[in-house]
N, C-alpha and C positions, 0 to 999 in steps of 0.2 A: 309789774301789774298787781293791783290789789283786788282781792276777792270781795265784791260787794254785797252779793246776796247768794244764797243757796236754798234751792226748794225743790221739792218733787214735782216731776212733770205730771199734768193733769191728763194726759193723752196716753202715756205710756208708762205702765206700772213700774217697770225696772229701771227707769231713766231718772236721772237727778240733773237739775240744770243749774250750772254755776255762772253767775253774772259777774264779770270783771269790769273794773273802771274803763271807761272808753267806749262801753257798749258792746264788748266782746261776750260772747255766750259759748260755755263749754256744755256739751250734752255729754255726760258720763254715767256710769253705773255707781251702785254703793260701794262696790269693791274698790273702784279708784278714789273714791271719797276717803275711805279708811286707808288705803295703802299710802296715797299722798299727804295724809293728814290735813286736809282742806278744812278751813274754817272761815268765817265772816272775818276780815281785816288781815288776813294773811297776805303778805307780799310774795308774789312768785315770779321767777324769771322767765323769759320767753322760751327757754329752752324747755322748762318745765310745762309750759303750756302745749309746747308741740308733743311732749311725751304723754301729756294726759290725752290729747286729742287721739294719737295714735292707740292708746290704751283703750280710750272710750270705744273707739271704732272697732277694735279686736273684741272687746267684751260684748258690744251690741250685735256683732256678727254671731258670736257664740249664742247669744241669747235667741236671735232670729232663727238659727240653725235648730236650736233645742224646739223651738216653737214649731217649726216645719216639720220636723221629724215626729212630733208628738201627735200632729194632726193626721198624717197618713205616712206608711212607709215610703222610704226612697232609697234608690242606690247611691253610694258615695258620688258618682259621677252626676247624677240628677241633682243631688243636694248642692254640690259645689257650683254647678250650672246656675240654679236658682239663686244662690247667694249673690254670685256675680252679676247676675240680672238685676238684682235688688240694690247693687251699688257697692257691694263688698270688693275690697282688694283680694286678688288671687291668694297672697300669702295668708290673709285673715280666714278667707273661705276654706283653704286646705287645713289651717291650725284648728278651725272649728270641727271639721270633719274627723281630724285626728283624736281631737278630745272627745268627740261623741263615739267613736271606735273603742277608745280607751275604757270609757264607763259602759260601754255594751249597748248603747243606744242605736248605734249604726252597725249592720251587719250585712254585708252583701251575700254571704252564704244563706243566711236564713231568708233574705228578700228573694232570692233566686228560688229557693224552694217553696215560698209562698207563692211566687208567681206561676211556678209550675202547677201547684195544687189548683191554684184559682182557674187558670186557662184550660186545664185537664177537665176540671169539673164543667166547664163551660162547653167541652166537646171539642175541643183543638186537637190536631195532631202534632208530631214532634217538630215538624218544619214550622209551623205557626208558633210553637213555643220557643224555638230557637230565634225566631224574629223578635219576639216580644222581649226575650233576654237581651238581645242585641240593642232593640230600640231604648230599653230602660237602662243601658249602660252598665249591665253586671259584667264584671271581667270573665273572660273566656274560660280561664282555668276553673271556675266554679260551674260551668254549665253542665259537664257531664255528671257531676254528682247530684245536682238538682234534677237533671232529667231522668235518672234512675229511680227517682221516687214517683215519676207519672205512672198512672195505670197502665195496663196492657192495652195495646191500640185497638186490638180486635174488640175488647169490652166497650171502649170508648165508642168505636164504630158502631157496634151493634145498638148502644143506646141512642146514638144521633140518628141512625136509620130508623129506629123504633119510633122516635119522636117526629121525625119527618113524615113518615109514611102513614102512621097511626093505622096500620093493620089493612090499607087499602090495597087491592091489587094494583100492580104497576105495569104500564106498557112501556114500550121502547124508548118513548120521548121522556118519560119519567125517569127510566133507568139513566138516561144521559144526564138529564137535569140534576139527579141525586148524585151521580159520580162527580159532575163539575163541581157542586156544592162542597162535597167531601174533599175533593182536591183544593179547593179554596180556603178550606179550613186547617190545612197543613198535612193532611195524609198523603202518604206516597201512593202512586198508581198500584204498586203490589199490594198494599194494604187494602186499597178500595177493591 
């Protein structure tokens, strides 16, 4: 197959379009363009076309992963799941996650600590924090270290109670409502 035309994609900044004779189109990145030494008029074998397609998919998965992680923090499990939902092969998704961990852009321990800080500041207890860590796919071995950074439950309870009551005297019904709300926020009955 002969390369008929090479041009940048108008829709995706990092993508290069390689038009082959017969109407085939390869969507690759600049790194594949350089690595495979592609130029207009080059004859390439069908095996090289398959390699280009696989390499292009792997590179595009990396770019997509980097874009996802730059817009908001994610756990490795969340990122891998989102990449697969967008059509990436599992091996490419895991490779992209490995690459992001190597360069320090993906760190589940830092993500877990950030979640604990965030939800503690929102007034949630340790049970709710554990639920959130589980829901976000943070590995269990990182939970204890992250939960140690949470403020004291009694301080958090005092802040939540103060914001809920606003200094008003409470009757029996208000105490029941308040305790139920605190239990839903993840505090244990003993803490409440």
